[in-house]
OpenMM code with the backbone's topology and positions (N, CA, C; nanometers):
from openmm import Vec3, app, unit

residues = "MET ASN ARG PHE SER GLN ALA THR GLU THR ILE LEU ARG LYS ALA GLY TRP PHE PRO GLY ARG ASN VAL SER ASP LEU VAL GLU GLY TRP ARG VAL GLU LEU ARG ARG LEU ASN ASN GLN GLU MET PHE PRO GLU ALA GLU LYS ILE LEU LEU GLU PHE GLY GLY LEU LYS ILE LYS THR PRO THR ASN LYS ASP ILE PRO LYS TYR ASP LEU ASN PRO LEU LEU VAL ILE GLY GLU ASN ASP ARG PHE GLU ALA PHE GLU GLU ILE LEU LYS ALA LYS LEU TYR PRO LEU GLY GLU ALA ASP GLY GLY HIS ALA PHE LEU ALA VAL SER GLU ASP GLY LYS ILE TYR LEU LEU MET MET ASN LEU PHE PHE VAL ALA ASP ASN PHE ASP GLU THR LEU GLU ILE MET ALA SER ARG LYS MET PRO ARG PHE ILE ALA".split()
positions = [
    Vec3(7.2362, 23.9043, -6.0357),
    Vec3(7.2874, 23.9674, -5.9152),
    Vec3(7.2610, 24.1177, -5.9209),
    Vec3(7.2179, 24.1740, -5.8095),
    Vec3(7.1906, 24.3165, -5.8014),
    Vec3(7.3203, 24.3956, -5.7898),
    Vec3(7.3172, 24.5160, -5.8405),
    Vec3(7.4343, 24.6029, -5.8363),
    Vec3(7.4699, 24.6423, -5.6933),
    Vec3(7.3678, 24.6736, -5.6107),
    Vec3(7.3890, 24.7183, -5.4740),
    Vec3(7.3179, 24.6251, -5.3765),
    Vec3(7.3679, 24.6237, -5.2544),
    Vec3(7.2966, 24.5513, -5.1489),
    Vec3(7.1631, 24.6222, -5.1263),
    Vec3(7.0711, 24.5526, -5.0629),
    Vec3(6.9400, 24.6130, -5.0379),
    Vec3(6.9534, 24.7384, -4.9514),
    Vec3(7.0407, 24.7322, -4.8499),
    Vec3(7.0596, 24.8485, -4.7611),
    Vec3(7.1109, 24.9695, -4.8395),
    Vec3(7.2080, 24.9477, -4.9259),
    Vec3(7.2638, 25.0573, -5.0048),
    Vec3(7.1608, 25.1113, -5.1029),
    Vec3(7.0905, 25.0231, -5.1697),
    Vec3(6.9897, 25.0691, -5.2662),
    Vec3(6.8798, 25.1495, -5.1969),
    Vec3(6.8405, 25.1088, -5.0776),
    Vec3(6.7389, 25.1830, -5.0030),
    Vec3(6.7875, 25.3241, -4.9721),
    Vec3(6.9111, 25.3357, -4.9251),
    Vec3(6.9699, 25.4666, -4.8948),
    Vec3(6.9754, 25.5530, -5.0206),
    Vec3(7.0180, 25.4939, -5.1318),
    Vec3(7.0288, 25.5686, -5.2574),
    Vec3(6.8922, 25.6147, -5.3071),
    Vec3(6.7946, 25.5279, -5.3010),
    Vec3(6.6602, 25.5649, -5.3496),
    Vec3(6.5995, 25.6757, -5.2632),
    Vec3(6.6248, 25.6731, -5.1335),
    Vec3(6.5756, 25.7807, -5.0460),
    Vec3(6.6396, 25.9141, -5.0830),
    Vec3(6.7604, 25.9093, -5.1382),
    Vec3(6.8309, 26.0313, -5.1793),
    Vec3(6.7859, 26.0799, -5.3174),
    Vec3(6.7097, 25.9972, -5.3900),
    Vec3(6.6620, 26.0368, -5.5215),
    Vec3(6.7246, 25.9632, -5.6384),
    Vec3(6.8090, 25.8667, -5.6098),
    Vec3(6.8711, 25.7887, -5.7170),
    Vec3(6.7737, 25.6853, -5.7709),
    Vec3(6.7901, 25.6513, -5.8979),
    Vec3(6.7174, 25.5410, -5.9610),
    Vec3(6.8043, 25.4893, -6.0749),
    Vec3(6.7883, 25.3620, -6.1134),
    Vec3(6.8675, 25.3090, -6.2245),
    Vec3(6.8464, 25.3931, -6.3507),
    Vec3(6.9548, 25.4260, -6.4172),
    Vec3(6.9476, 25.5054, -6.5389),
    Vec3(6.9468, 25.6560, -6.5154),
    Vec3(6.9610, 25.6987, -6.3910),
    Vec3(6.9616, 25.8422, -6.3595),
    Vec3(7.0751, 25.9100, -6.4366),
    Vec3(7.0457, 26.0289, -6.4894),
    Vec3(7.1454, 26.1028, -6.5664),
    Vec3(7.1187, 26.2518, -6.5498),
    Vec3(7.2144, 26.3219, -6.4909),
    Vec3(7.1999, 26.4664, -6.4682),
    Vec3(7.3048, 26.5419, -6.5505),
    Vec3(7.3002, 26.5209, -6.6812),
    Vec3(7.4026, 26.5776, -6.7697),
    Vec3(7.4065, 26.7304, -6.7653),
    Vec3(7.2917, 26.7961, -6.7482),
    Vec3(7.2928, 26.9431, -6.7413),
    Vec3(7.3709, 26.9920, -6.6194),
    Vec3(7.3485, 26.9279, -6.5044),
    Vec3(7.4245, 26.9633, -6.3834),
    Vec3(7.5738, 26.9407, -6.4051),
    Vec3(7.6073, 26.8256, -6.4601),
    Vec3(7.7476, 26.7893, -6.4801),
    Vec3(7.8165, 26.8893, -6.5726),
    Vec3(7.7492, 26.9292, -6.6783),
    Vec3(7.8108, 27.0258, -6.7701),
    Vec3(7.8356, 27.1589, -6.7003),
    Vec3(7.7420, 27.2028, -6.6171),
    Vec3(7.7616, 27.3259, -6.5406),
    Vec3(7.8790, 27.3146, -6.4450),
    Vec3(7.8893, 27.2011, -6.3776),
    Vec3(8.0019, 27.1798, -6.2864),
    Vec3(8.1344, 27.1786, -6.3616),
    Vec3(8.1348, 27.1137, -6.4788),
    Vec3(8.2579, 27.1064, -6.5597),
    Vec3(8.3080, 27.2473, -6.5914),
    Vec3(8.2178, 27.3314, -6.6366),
    Vec3(8.2531, 27.4688, -6.6752),
    Vec3(8.3004, 27.5483, -6.5530),
    Vec3(8.2263, 27.5421, -6.4432),
    Vec3(8.2605, 27.6215, -6.3244),
    Vec3(8.3920, 27.5765, -6.2613),
    Vec3(8.4150, 27.4470, -6.2506),
    Vec3(8.5402, 27.4015, -6.1889),
    Vec3(8.6605, 27.4279, -6.2780),
    Vec3(8.6404, 27.4268, -6.4070),
    Vec3(8.7494, 27.4642, -6.4979),
    Vec3(8.7805, 27.6131, -6.4798),
    Vec3(8.6771, 27.6936, -6.4729),
    Vec3(8.6931, 27.8394, -6.4629),
    Vec3(8.7466, 27.8821, -6.3263),
    Vec3(8.6902, 27.8285, -6.2183),
    Vec3(8.7232, 27.8759, -6.0837),
    Vec3(8.8383, 27.8008, -6.0170),
    Vec3(8.8529, 27.6730, -6.0465),
    Vec3(8.9558, 27.5923, -5.9797),
    Vec3(9.0610, 27.5376, -6.0748),
    Vec3(9.0453, 27.5659, -6.2039),
    Vec3(9.1370, 27.5140, -6.3046),
    Vec3(9.1453, 27.3608, -6.2999),
    Vec3(9.0315, 27.2965, -6.2762),
    Vec3(9.0258, 27.1502, -6.2713),
    Vec3(8.9509, 27.0987, -6.3931),
    Vec3(9.0091, 26.9998, -6.4576),
    Vec3(8.9487, 26.9385, -6.5758),
    Vec3(8.8828, 26.8065, -6.5365),
    Vec3(8.7557, 26.7932, -6.5701),
    Vec3(8.6826, 26.6710, -6.5395),
    Vec3(8.7311, 26.5594, -6.6318),
    Vec3(8.7628, 26.4458, -6.5741),
    Vec3(8.8047, 26.3314, -6.6543),
    Vec3(8.6932, 26.2263, -6.6542),
    Vec3(8.7032, 26.1248, -6.7417),
    Vec3(8.5920, 26.0315, -6.7622),
    Vec3(8.5368, 25.9637, -6.6368),
    Vec3(8.6202, 25.9201, -6.5455),
    Vec3(8.5702, 25.8525, -6.4244),
    Vec3(8.4860, 25.9464, -6.3387),
    Vec3(8.5294, 26.0709, -6.3273),
    Vec3(8.4526, 26.1695, -6.2506),
    Vec3(8.3188, 26.1956, -6.3182),
    Vec3(8.3219, 26.2129, -6.4486),
    Vec3(8.1985, 26.2384, -6.5224),
    Vec3(8.0997, 26.1232, -6.5062),
    Vec3(8.1485, 26.0021, -6.5171),
    Vec3(8.0625, 25.8832, -6.5047),
    Vec3(7.9904, 25.8816, -6.3690),
    Vec3(8.0625, 25.9076, -6.2626),
    Vec3(8.0047, 25.9077, -6.1279),
    Vec3(7.9046, 26.0221, -6.1136),
    Vec3(7.9458, 26.1402, -6.1548),
    Vec3(7.8595, 26.2571, -6.1378),
    Vec3(7.7339, 26.2503, -6.2236),
    Vec3(7.7423, 26.1926, -6.3426),
    Vec3(7.6226, 26.1791, -6.4260),
    Vec3(7.5136, 26.0994, -6.3543),
    Vec3(7.5529, 25.9953, -6.2846),
    Vec3(7.4552, 25.9095, -6.2180),
    Vec3(7.4203, 25.9546, -6.0770),
    Vec3(7.5170, 26.0063, -6.0025),
    Vec3(7.4955, 26.0342, -5.8609),
    Vec3(7.5049, 26.1826, -5.8242),
    Vec3(7.5483, 26.2669, -5.9165),
    Vec3(7.5639, 26.4094, -5.8881),
    Vec3(7.4351, 26.4728, -5.8384),
    Vec3(7.4502, 26.5609, -5.7416),
    Vec3(7.3361, 26.6324, -5.6857),
    Vec3(7.2669, 26.5609, -5.5713),
    Vec3(7.3012, 26.4354, -5.5477),
    Vec3(7.2381, 26.3614, -5.4381),
    Vec3(7.2974, 26.4022, -5.3044),
    Vec3(7.2132, 26.4035, -5.2033),
    Vec3(7.2557, 26.4218, -5.0647),
    Vec3(7.2217, 26.2903, -4.9956),
    Vec3(7.3235, 26.2070, -4.9798),
    Vec3(7.3037, 26.0710, -4.9318),
    Vec3(7.3185, 26.0677, -4.7805),
    Vec3(7.2141, 26.0208, -4.7146),
    Vec3(7.2133, 26.0108, -4.5684),
    Vec3(7.2060, 25.8639, -4.5293),
    Vec3(7.2657, 25.8315, -4.4160),
    Vec3(7.2560, 25.6959, -4.3644),
    Vec3(7.1499, 25.6923, -4.2552),
    Vec3(7.0989, 25.5733, -4.2232),
    Vec3(6.9963, 25.5643, -4.1186),
    Vec3(7.0411, 25.6205, -3.9836),
    Vec3(7.1710, 25.6164, -3.9556),
    Vec3(7.2202, 25.6670, -3.8272),
    Vec3(7.2535, 25.8151, -3.8320),
    Vec3(7.2452, 25.8756, -3.9504),
    Vec3(7.2833, 26.0154, -3.9672),
    Vec3(7.1769, 26.0843, -4.0523),
    Vec3(7.0580, 26.0994, -3.9979),
    Vec3(6.9439, 26.1452, -4.0759),
    Vec3(6.9433, 26.2949, -4.1041),
    Vec3(7.0117, 26.3747, -4.0246),
    Vec3(7.0073, 26.5190, -4.0410),
    Vec3(7.1164, 26.5731, -4.1330),
    Vec3(7.2335, 26.5124, -4.1273),
    Vec3(7.3477, 26.5613, -4.2051),
    Vec3(7.3822, 26.4571, -4.3114),
    Vec3(7.3908, 26.4986, -4.4390),
    Vec3(7.4255, 26.4010, -4.5427),
    Vec3(7.5638, 26.3404, -4.5195),
    Vec3(7.5736, 26.2099, -4.5412),
    Vec3(7.7032, 26.1423, -4.5394),
    Vec3(7.7856, 26.1921, -4.6579),
    Vec3(7.7173, 26.2016, -4.7739),
    Vec3(7.7800, 26.2555, -4.8937),
    Vec3(7.6870, 26.3578, -4.9568),
    Vec3(7.7396, 26.4753, -4.9878),
    Vec3(7.6679, 26.5777, -5.0628),
    Vec3(7.7418, 26.5874, -5.1963),
    Vec3(7.6885, 26.5243, -5.2987),
    Vec3(7.7601, 26.5073, -5.4245),
    Vec3(7.7421, 26.6280, -5.5168),
    Vec3(7.8106, 26.7334, -5.4784),
    Vec3(7.8144, 26.8588, -5.5532),
    Vec3(7.9605, 26.9038, -5.5550),
    Vec3(8.0298, 26.8858, -5.6669),
    Vec3(8.1726, 26.9185, -5.6700),
    Vec3(8.2044, 27.0667, -5.6506),
    Vec3(8.1061, 27.1547, -5.6661),
    Vec3(8.1322, 27.2975, -5.6447),
    Vec3(8.1587, 27.3285, -5.4980),
    Vec3(8.1271, 27.2378, -5.4089),
    Vec3(8.1507, 27.2592, -5.2664),
    Vec3(8.2995, 27.2640, -5.2314),
    Vec3(8.3866, 27.2270, -5.3253),
    Vec3(8.5310, 27.2287, -5.2986),
    Vec3(8.6006, 27.3526, -5.3537),
    Vec3(8.5249, 27.4447, -5.4095),
    Vec3(8.5879, 27.5651, -5.4654),
    Vec3(8.6716, 27.6331, -5.3576),
    Vec3(8.7946, 27.6648, -5.3938),
    Vec3(8.8871, 27.7282, -5.3006),
    Vec3(8.9788, 27.6289, -5.2304),
    Vec3(8.9660, 27.5018, -5.2625),
    Vec3(9.0472, 27.3984, -5.1973),
    Vec3(9.1554, 27.3435, -5.2900),
    Vec3(9.1958, 27.4226, -5.3896),
    Vec3(9.2963, 27.3783, -5.4861),
    Vec3(9.4237, 27.3298, -5.4194),
    Vec3(9.4703, 27.4043, -5.3185),
    Vec3(9.5970, 27.3687, -5.2539),
    Vec3(9.5885, 27.2308, -5.1892),
    Vec3(9.4770, 27.1995, -5.1282),
    Vec3(9.4588, 27.0678, -5.0652),
    Vec3(9.4625, 26.9578, -5.1719),
    Vec3(9.3895, 26.9793, -5.2823),
    Vec3(9.3873, 26.8799, -5.3894),
    Vec3(9.5258, 26.8624, -5.4509),
    Vec3(9.5945, 26.9720, -5.4761),
    Vec3(9.7282, 26.9653, -5.5365),
    Vec3(9.8268, 26.8917, -5.4459),
    Vec3(9.8203, 26.9156, -5.3161),
    Vec3(9.9114, 26.8482, -5.2219),
    Vec3(9.8881, 26.6976, -5.2230),
    Vec3(9.7634, 26.6563, -5.2222),
    Vec3(9.7345, 26.5126, -5.2205),
    Vec3(9.7591, 26.4473, -5.3565),
    Vec3(9.7418, 26.5234, -5.4649),
    Vec3(9.7759, 26.4705, -5.5971),
    Vec3(9.9258, 26.4415, -5.6044),
    Vec3(10.0032, 26.5276, -5.5428),
    Vec3(10.1485, 26.5060, -5.5417),
    Vec3(10.1840, 26.3786, -5.4641),
    Vec3(10.1188, 26.3565, -5.3525),
    Vec3(10.1431, 26.2353, -5.2729),
    Vec3(10.1040, 26.1113, -5.3513),
    Vec3(9.9873, 26.1157, -5.4158),
    Vec3(9.9360, 25.9994, -5.4892),
    Vec3(10.0000, 25.9816, -5.6260),
    Vec3(10.0615, 26.0885, -5.6771),
    Vec3(10.1110, 26.0887, -5.8149),
    Vec3(9.9958, 26.0572, -5.9106),
    Vec3(9.8808, 26.1183, -5.8818),
    Vec3(9.7601, 26.0967, -5.9616),
    Vec3(9.6718, 26.2210, -5.9531),
    Vec3(9.5981, 26.2480, -6.0599),
    Vec3(9.5032, 26.3588, -6.0615),
    Vec3(9.3787, 26.3187, -5.9828),
    Vec3(9.3221, 26.4166, -5.9130),
    Vec3(9.1979, 26.3970, -5.8379),
    Vec3(9.0930, 26.4941, -5.8890),
    Vec3(8.9683, 26.4507, -5.8847),
    Vec3(8.8585, 26.5401, -5.9198),
    Vec3(8.7556, 26.5346, -5.8076),
    Vec3(8.7058, 26.6496, -5.7660),
    Vec3(8.6118, 26.6523, -5.6545),
    Vec3(8.4747, 26.5956, -5.6921),
    Vec3(8.4177, 26.5222, -5.5979),
    Vec3(8.2808, 26.4724, -5.6140),
    Vec3(8.1853, 26.5460, -5.5216),
    Vec3(8.2387, 26.6027, -5.4140),
    Vec3(8.1554, 26.6755, -5.3188),
    Vec3(8.2121, 26.6666, -5.1791),
    Vec3(8.1234, 26.6855, -5.0820),
    Vec3(8.1628, 26.6808, -4.9411),
    Vec3(8.1182, 26.5501, -4.8771),
    Vec3(8.1856, 26.5173, -4.7686),
    Vec3(8.1495, 26.4001, -4.6891),
    Vec3(8.1382, 26.4419, -4.5432),
    Vec3(8.0591, 26.3683, -4.4707),
    Vec3(8.0439, 26.3881, -4.3264),
    Vec3(8.0114, 26.5327, -4.2893),
    Vec3(7.9119, 26.5882, -4.3552),
    Vec3(7.8663, 26.7230, -4.3206),
    Vec3(7.9684, 26.8318, -4.3449),
    Vec3(8.0558, 26.8122, -4.4431),
    Vec3(8.1557, 26.9134, -4.4766),
    Vec3(8.2880, 26.8965, -4.4047),
    Vec3(8.3047, 26.7890, -4.3288),
    Vec3(8.4314, 26.7653, -4.2587),
    Vec3(8.5398, 26.7078, -4.3496),
    Vec3(8.4996, 26.6626, -4.4683),
    Vec3(8.5951, 26.6053, -4.5627),
    Vec3(8.5439, 26.6269, -4.7039),
    Vec3(8.6331, 26.6099, -4.8001),
    Vec3(8.5960, 26.6163, -4.9406),
    Vec3(8.6106, 26.4779, -5.0004),
    Vec3(8.5201, 26.4450, -5.0890),
    Vec3(8.5217, 26.3177, -5.1595),
    Vec3(8.5785, 26.3430, -5.2980),
    Vec3(8.6734, 26.2594, -5.3403),
    Vec3(8.7383, 26.2793, -5.4699),
    Vec3(8.7613, 26.1455, -5.5379),
    Vec3(8.7732, 26.1516, -5.6697),
    Vec3(8.8019, 26.0339, -5.7503),
    Vec3(8.9311, 26.0584, -5.8280),
    Vec3(9.0111, 25.9537, -5.8427),
    Vec3(9.1312, 25.9622, -5.9256),
    Vec3(9.0963, 25.9172, -6.0672),
    Vec3(9.1859, 25.9404, -6.1590),
    Vec3(9.1601, 25.9045, -6.2988),
    Vec3(9.1356, 25.7556, -6.3185),
    Vec3(9.1896, 25.6729, -6.2283),
    Vec3(9.1674, 25.5283, -6.2401),
    Vec3(9.0444, 25.4815, -6.1625),
    Vec3(8.9651, 25.5766, -6.1105),
    Vec3(8.8383, 25.5433, -6.0468),
    Vec3(8.8433, 25.5181, -5.8975),
    Vec3(8.9614, 25.5268, -5.8367),
    Vec3(8.9720, 25.5065, -5.6924),
    Vec3(8.9135, 25.6277, -5.6191),
    Vec3(8.8528, 25.6003, -5.5043),
    Vec3(8.7847, 25.7048, -5.4292),
    Vec3(8.8621, 25.7362, -5.3019),
    Vec3(8.8749, 25.8665, -5.2733),
    Vec3(8.9507, 25.9146, -5.1584),
    Vec3(8.8690, 26.0162, -5.0792),
    Vec3(8.9009, 26.0246, -4.9499),
    Vec3(8.8515, 26.1316, -4.8632),
    Vec3(8.9698, 26.2210, -4.8318),
    Vec3(8.9500, 26.3515, -4.8456),
    Vec3(9.0545, 26.4490, -4.8177),
    Vec3(9.0093, 26.5360, -4.7025),
    Vec3(9.0906, 26.5391, -4.5984),
    Vec3(9.0687, 26.6292, -4.4859),
    Vec3(9.2028, 26.6965, -4.4655),
    Vec3(9.2488, 26.7002, -4.3416),
    Vec3(9.3870, 26.7401, -4.3179),
    Vec3(9.4786, 26.6257, -4.3591),
    Vec3(9.4207, 26.5066, -4.3652),
    Vec3(9.4910, 26.3864, -4.4083),
    Vec3(9.4204, 26.3296, -4.5307),
    Vec3(9.4808, 26.2282, -4.5888),
    Vec3(9.4272, 26.1620, -4.7073),
    Vec3(9.3902, 26.0192, -4.6702),
    Vec3(9.2694, 25.9777, -4.7101),
    Vec3(9.2212, 25.8433, -4.6819),
    Vec3(9.1760, 25.7766, -4.8104),
    Vec3(9.2126, 25.6494, -4.8265),
    Vec3(9.1629, 25.5682, -4.9380),
    Vec3(9.0312, 25.5065, -4.8946),
    Vec3(8.9277, 25.5187, -4.9790),
    Vec3(8.7963, 25.4634, -4.9456),
    Vec3(8.7739, 25.3311, -5.0163),
    Vec3(8.7851, 25.3310, -5.1507),
    Vec3(8.7544, 25.2092, -5.2257),
    Vec3(8.8101, 25.2178, -5.3669),
    Vec3(8.8091, 25.1042, -5.4354),
    Vec3(8.8592, 25.0967, -5.5724),
    Vec3(8.7642, 25.1568, -5.6748),
    Vec3(8.6368, 25.1770, -5.6369),
    Vec3(8.5399, 25.2367, -5.7281),
    Vec3(8.4249, 25.2962, -5.6471),
    Vec3(8.3363, 25.3692, -5.7153),
    Vec3(8.2320, 25.4405, -5.6427),
    Vec3(8.1221, 25.3481, -5.5913),
    Vec3(8.0885, 25.2443, -5.6651),
    Vec3(7.9879, 25.1493, -5.6160),
    Vec3(8.0325, 25.0882, -5.4833),
    Vec3(8.1604, 25.0514, -5.4766),
    Vec3(8.2170, 24.9969, -5.3530),
    Vec3(8.2125, 25.1009, -5.2406),
    Vec3(8.2377, 25.2269, -5.2753),
    Vec3(8.2309, 25.3358, -5.1780),
    Vec3(8.0920, 25.3450, -5.1174),
    Vec3(7.9902, 25.3334, -5.2009),
    Vec3(7.8529, 25.3398, -5.1516),
    Vec3(7.8220, 25.2244, -5.0576),
    Vec3(7.8738, 25.1072, -5.0870),
    Vec3(7.8540, 24.9916, -4.9990),
    Vec3(7.9258, 25.0123, -4.8654),
    Vec3(8.0448, 25.0675, -4.8707),
    Vec3(8.1214, 25.0963, -4.7488),
    Vec3(8.0485, 25.2001, -4.6649),
    Vec3(7.9955, 25.3030, -4.7312),
    Vec3(7.9209, 25.4068, -4.6611),
    Vec3(7.8004, 25.3463, -4.5901),
    Vec3(7.7286, 25.2588, -4.6567),
    Vec3(7.6089, 25.1976, -4.5979),
    Vec3(7.6445, 25.1069, -4.4800),
    Vec3(7.7616, 25.0440, -4.4869),
    Vec3(7.8031, 24.9530, -4.3796),
    Vec3(7.8795, 25.0244, -4.2688),
    Vec3(7.9095, 25.1533, -4.2897),
    Vec3(7.9802, 25.2376, -4.1936),
    Vec3(8.1229, 25.1890, -4.1639),
    Vec3(8.1873, 25.1264, -4.2621),
    Vec3(8.3288, 25.0892, -4.2472),
    Vec3(8.4126, 25.2150, -4.2582),
    Vec3(8.5296, 25.2110, -4.2030),
    Vec3(8.6199, 25.3271, -4.2036),
    Vec3(8.7180, 25.3196, -4.3219),
    Vec3(8.7463, 25.4356, -4.3855),
    Vec3(8.8475, 25.4363, -4.4911),
    Vec3(8.9872, 25.4174, -4.4331),
    Vec3(9.0821, 25.3850, -4.5207),
    Vec3(9.2203, 25.3571, -4.4800),
    Vec3(9.3061, 25.4834, -4.4916),
    Vec3(9.3774, 25.5169, -4.3856),
    Vec3(9.4658, 25.6328, -4.3810),
    Vec3(9.5813, 25.6141, -4.4798),
    Vec3(9.6143, 25.7196, -4.5540),
    Vec3(9.7291, 25.7170, -4.6473),
    Vec3(9.8354, 25.8156, -4.6013),
    Vec3(9.7952, 25.9416, -4.5849),
    Vec3(9.8948, 26.0441, -4.5474),
    Vec3(9.8297, 26.1560, -4.4703),
] * unit.nanometer
topology = app.Topology()
chain = topology.addChain("A")
for resn in residues:
    res = topology.addResidue(resn, chain)
    for name in ("N", "CA", "C"):
        topology.addAtom(name, app.Element.getBySymbol(name[0]), res)
C-alpha cells in the first residue's frame, strides 16, 4: 500500500518532495532561530515533519498561485501570544510548521502529532501530518475548536 493517494503524491512531488527527503540543515537553523526569537523548543513530532517536508510550498490544483501550505516555521515569528493562548486551550504544547492559505492561518503540530490551524480561532485538522496532506489534497475543511 502506498503512503499517499496518487493525488496527494502528485501535489507533493510538484512541491519538491520525494521519499527519503531530509532537510536537516534547514531544520537545525529553524530550531536555533525559534528558540532564540520565540522561545519555542522543537519537539520530536515537529522535527520529524519538518525534516521531511520543511521548506516546501505546497499548492493544490485549484490554488496554483498561492501555496496551501508554506512549510517554514520562521513565518510565525512574533505570534507567541497566539500560540500561548491556544496551548492553554488545548493543554498541549504547539510548534509552528508554517503558514496555510497564503498566510491567513498558521499550521502547528502538538507534541502528540496532532495538526492544528491557528487563526483568530483554533481548528483541528488531523491526527497526523500524512492525514493532513490527504485532507489538503481533498479540500476537506478542518474542525473548529475555539
